[in-house]
C-alpha positions, 0 to 999 in steps of 0.5 A: 663682068664684075669689073664691068658691072662697077665700072658703070656703078663708077659711071653712074655717081659720076654722072649724077654729081655732075647736074646741073638742075636745082635740088627742092628747097625744103620750106620750113627745114631747108636753113639759108647758107648766108643767113641761117635762118630757115628758108619759110617762103617757096616765093624768094628762095634762091640756089645756086651750084658750085661747078664740083656740083655742091648745091646751097640754098637761100631765103631771099635772092639777096642772101644768095648774091651776097654770097655769091659775092662775098665769096670768090674762091668757090666758081659757080656753075648755076643760079637759081630764083624762085618763081614769085607764081609757083610757089618752091620752083626755080627757075634758071636766074639768067632768064628771070624776069625781076621786079624790084618794089617795097610792097614784096617784102622778101625774107631779108628785104631784097624785095626783089622777084622772079618771074618766068616770063614777061607778061606776069613781071609787066603785070605786076610790075604796073600792079605794085608800081615796081621796077623791073630789073635783068639778071644783071641789074639784080646781079650788080644792085649788092655789093 
């Protein structure tokens, strides 16, 4: 009986390590893993998860991409960005809709905002005179 209980605990532990879900960013507490600044704006935060299940948090999408490109040894599983309209709500980067505008003033001047759907992307692009982008275009903007 003791062996079965230990096996169940081990299985549950292993299953929890392989999560593909983002962890909430603690605003004004968590630090950016790239620039080391405290993450203070929930509209621009980002997060990536490695294939081994390690989480890295960022204060700007620009920091996350630069971190990923500078650290080519660690394979990444998932990228997440904040939904600009839902403060501190992370969404999958690959399916998000993006705009880029100097009027956004993100923490590290990446000035890119992500949205969970195309309608607000178009609305904000028009309002701010912003460029609309895909994830691939955003990712390839940074060296």
